[in-house]
C-alpha positions in Angstrom: -14.9 -10.2 -16.2 -15.8 -7.9 -18.6 -18.9 -6.9 -16.6 -16.9 -6.3 -13.8 -14.5 -4.3 -15.6 -17.5 -2.4 -16.5 -18.6 -1.9 -13.2 -15.0 -0.7 -11.9 -14.9 1.5 -15.0 -18.4 3.3 -13.8 -16.5 4.7 -11.1 -13.2 5.5 -12.2 -12.8 9.3 -11.9 -16.0 9.8 -10.3 -15.8 13.2 -8.5 -17.3 12.2 -5.1 -15.8 8.3 -5.0 -16.4 7.1 -1.3 -13.2 5.9 0.0 -12.9 4.1 3.3 -9.6 3.3 5.6 -9.6 -0.4 6.7 -7.9 -1.8 9.8 -4.8 -1.9 8.3 -5.0 1.6 7.1 -5.0 0.6 3.4 -7.9 2.1 1.2 -10.9 0.4 -0.1 -13.6 2.1 -2.0 -17.1 1.8 -3.6 -15.8 0.5 -6.7 -13.9 -2.4 -4.6 -17.3 -3.6 -3.1 -19.6 -3.2 -6.2 -17.0 -5.2 -8.1 -17.1 -7.9 -5.5 -20.8 -8.1 -5.0 -20.8 -8.9 -8.6 -18.4 -11.1 -8.8 -19.2 -13.5 -5.6 -22.9 -13.4 -6.9 -22.0 -14.6 -10.2 -19.6 -17.5 -8.9 -21.8 -18.5 -6.5 -24.9 -18.6 -8.9 -22.6 -20.7 -12.0 -20.4 -23.1 -9.2 -22.6 -22.8 -6.1 -20.8 -25.9 -5.1 -17.3 -24.1 -5.1 -16.3 -21.7 -2.2 -15.3 -17.9 -3.0 -12.3 -16.6 -1.0 -12.4 -12.4 -1.4 -9.9 -9.8 -0.1 -13.1 -8.1 1.0 -15.3 -10.7 2.4 -14.5 -12.2 5.9 -12.4 -15.6 5.6 -13.6 -18.9 6.9 -11.0 -20.5 9.5 -8.3 -22.5 8.3 -9.6 -25.7 10.0 -13.0 -25.4 8.0 -11.3 -24.7 4.7 -7.8 -26.7 5.1 -9.4 -29.8 3.1 -11.1 -27.9 0.2 -10.4 -29.3 -3.0 -11.3 -26.4 -5.2 -12.2 -22.8 -4.5 -12.2 -19.3 -6.1 -10.1 -16.6 -5.0 -10.5 -12.8 -6.2 -9.2 -9.5 -5.4 -12.1 -7.5 -6.9 -9.9 -4.3 -7.5 -6.3 -4.9 -7.0 -4.0 -1.9 -6.7 -6.7 0.5 -5.2 -4.3 3.6 -5.1 -3.9 3.0 -8.5 -7.6 3.4 -9.0 -7.8 6.3 -6.6 -4.6 8.1 -8.3 -6.0 7.5 -11.9 -3.2 6.1 -12.9 -4.8 3.0 -15.3 -2.5 0.4 -13.5 -5.3 -1.4 -11.7 -6.5 -4.5 -12.1 -9.5 -7.7 -11.2 -7.9 -10.7 -10.0 -9.7 -14.1 -10.3 -8.4 -17.8 -10.1 -9.6 -21.3 -9.4 -7.3 -23.0 -6.9 -7.3 -26.6 -6.7 -5.8 -28.0 -3.4 -2.9 -25.6 -3.3 -2.2 -24.4 -6.7 -3.9 -22.0 -9.0 -5.3 -23.9 -12.3 -7.5 -21.4 -14.0 -6.7 -17.7 -13.7 -7.6 -14.2 -15.3 -6.4 -10.8 -14.7 -8.6 -8.1 -16.2 -7.1 -4.5 -16.8 -10.1 -2.3 -16.9 -8.7 1.0 -18.4 -6.9 -0.6 -20.9 -10.0 -3.3 -21.7 -7.5 -5.8 -21.8 -7.5 -9.2 -20.3 -5.0 -11.9 -19.4 -6.1 -15.4 -19.1 -4.5 -19.0 -18.3 -5.6 -22.4 -18.0 -3.4 -25.3 -16.1 -1.2 -26.9 -19.3 -3.2 -25.1 -21.9 -0.7 -21.9 -22.0 -1.6 -18.1 -21.5 -3.1 -15.4 -23.6 -3.4 -11.9 -24.0 -7.1 -10.9 -24.8 -7.2 -7.4 -26.8 -10.2 -5.0 -27.1 -10.7 -6.0 -30.6 -11.6 -9.6 -29.9 -8.2 -11.2 -31.2 -5.9 -12.9 -28.8 -2.0 -13.5 -28.6 -0.1 -16.4 -26.9 2.3 -15.3 -24.4 4.9 -14.2 -24.0 5.2 -12.1 -26.8 8.9 -11.4 -26.1 11.3 -13.4 -25.0 14.4 -12.0 -22.9 17.9 -13.0 -23.7 18.8 -15.7 -21.2 22.4 -15.0 -21.0 22.1 -11.0 -21.1 23.4 -9.2 -18.4 20.3 -6.5 -18.9 17.4 -6.7 -16.3 14.0 -4.4 -16.2 13.2 -4.8 -12.6 9.8 -4.0 -11.6 8.7 -2.3 -8.2 5.7 -1.7 -6.9 4.1 1.9 -7.7 3.0 2.2 -4.4 4.0 -0.2 -1.8 8.1 -0.5 -2.7 9.8 -0.3 0.4 13.6 -0.4 1.5 14.1 -4.2 0.9 13.1 -3.7 -2.7 15.4 -0.9 -3.5 18.3 -2.8 -1.6 17.4 -5.8 -3.8 17.9 -3.5 -7.1 21.4 -2.6 -5.5 22.2 -5.8 -4.8 21.5 -6.9 -8.2 23.7 -4.0 -10.0 26.4 -5.2 -7.4 26.2 -8.6 -9.1 26.9 -7.2 -12.5 23.5 -6.9 -14.0 22.3 -3.4 -16.0 19.3 -2.9 -14.4 16.2 -0.7 -15.3 13.9 0.2 -12.5 10.1 0.4 -14.0 7.5 1.5 -11.2 4.0 -0.3 -11.6 1.0 -0.9 -10.3 -1.0 -4.0 -9.0 -1.1 -7.3 -10.6 -0.7 -5.2 -14.0 3.2 -5.6 -13.4 2.5 -9.6 -13.3 1.1 -9.2 -16.9 4.1 -7.2 -18.3 6.3 -10.4 -16.9 4.2 -12.6 -18.9 4.3 -10.6 -22.1 8.1 -10.6 -21.6 8.2 -6.8 -21.5 10.0 -6.9 -18.4 12.4 -9.4 -16.5 11.9 -10.0 -12.9 9.9 -8.6 -10.0 10.7 -9.2 -6.4 8.0 -9.0 -3.8 9.6 -8.3 -0.4 6.7 -7.9 2.4 3.4 -7.9 2.6 1.2 -9.5 -0.5 -1.6 -12.1 -0.2 -2.8 -14.8 -2.1 -5.6 -13.0 -4.1 -2.9 -10.7 -5.2 -0.6 -13.3 -7.1 -2.9 -16.7 -7.7 -4.1 -15.8 -11.5 -1.0 -13.7 -12.4 1.2 -16.7 -11.0 -0.4 -19.3 -13.5 -0.5 -16.5 -16.4 3.0 -16.1 -15.8 4.0 -19.6 -15.4 1.8 -21.1 -18.4 3.9 -18.5 -20.6 7.3 -20.1 -19.3 8.1 -18.0 -16.0 8.6 -18.8 -12.9 7.5 -17.9 -9.6 10.0 -18.9 -6.4 10.1 -18.4 -2.9 13.2 -16.4 -2.0 13.6 -19.2 1.1 13.9 -22.2 -0.7 13.2 -21.7 -4.7 9.7 -23.5 -4.4 6.7 -22.1 -6.4 4.2 -20.1 -4.4 1.4 -22.3 -2.5 -2.4 -21.5 -1.5 -4.9 -21.9 1.0 -2.2 -22.0 3.7 -3.2 -21.2 7.2 -2.4 -17.9 6.8 -3.3 -16.0 3.1 0.3 -13.8 3.4 2.7 -14.8 0.7 6.2 -15.2 1.9 8.8 -13.0 0.2 9.1 -14.1 -3.6 10.4 -13.2 -7.3 8.4 -13.4 -10.4 10.7 -14.4 -13.6 9.6 -13.4 -16.8 9.9 -16.4 -19.2 13.6 -16.7 -20.7 14.9 -15.3 -17.1 16.7 -17.9 -15.1 16.0 -17.9 -11.5 19.1 -16.9 -9.3 19.7 -19.9 -6.8 18.1 -19.7 -3.6 21.0 -19.4 -1.6 22.1 -16.6 -3.5 18.9 -14.9 -3.1 19.0 -15.4 0.8 22.2 -13.4 1.2 20.8 -10.3 -0.7 
């Protein structure tokens, strides 16, 4: 991931950066492809028996992958709009999935030269540029506090997320809305620097897999709004259902309450 971060940073603030619009009208850059080529090549070389799913490559049919015991899932540049906008809030996501759950995950934040990693059952850590590591969370919010720092997507927040914030206020919570990009938001939750993040709309397994494990190993939770269960992986569709990420120390609201919002 250190090398992948270096590749991405080689393209950062490049004056003639090549940008392509994908079929869904989202942008992709030459930095996405360069990071993707390195990561997929590295994983295939070191772990030749484990398939790799990437946002930027074609996906095998569900019938071909539904019985996989393990696979890697990557987003070689999460937050391409943030990368193009040069606000430093982009990331690289990598996770190992066992059946339908992440068991190893790394989020790199290249512009901050910082990495977050977790192994199932062994906790999660922030790795700093000086080589030191800090066990997460760094801060634990007061479980009973009515104050909530609510993250929203800097580039993708829609009306549903804003309605959610309004509903929290109506329930008596004092909310501070904090825009942030990519899976960088998820690292803020794992640190305890924010309280929660609601994603109501399009989001994919490669966007959440490492962040979910990092957050859960720090003591947080990721719950589907429909039923309060965690997100699962290697579904027939890679698209996630609506969900909320809760920082360590924050008690999730009941699913029946969330469904009324």
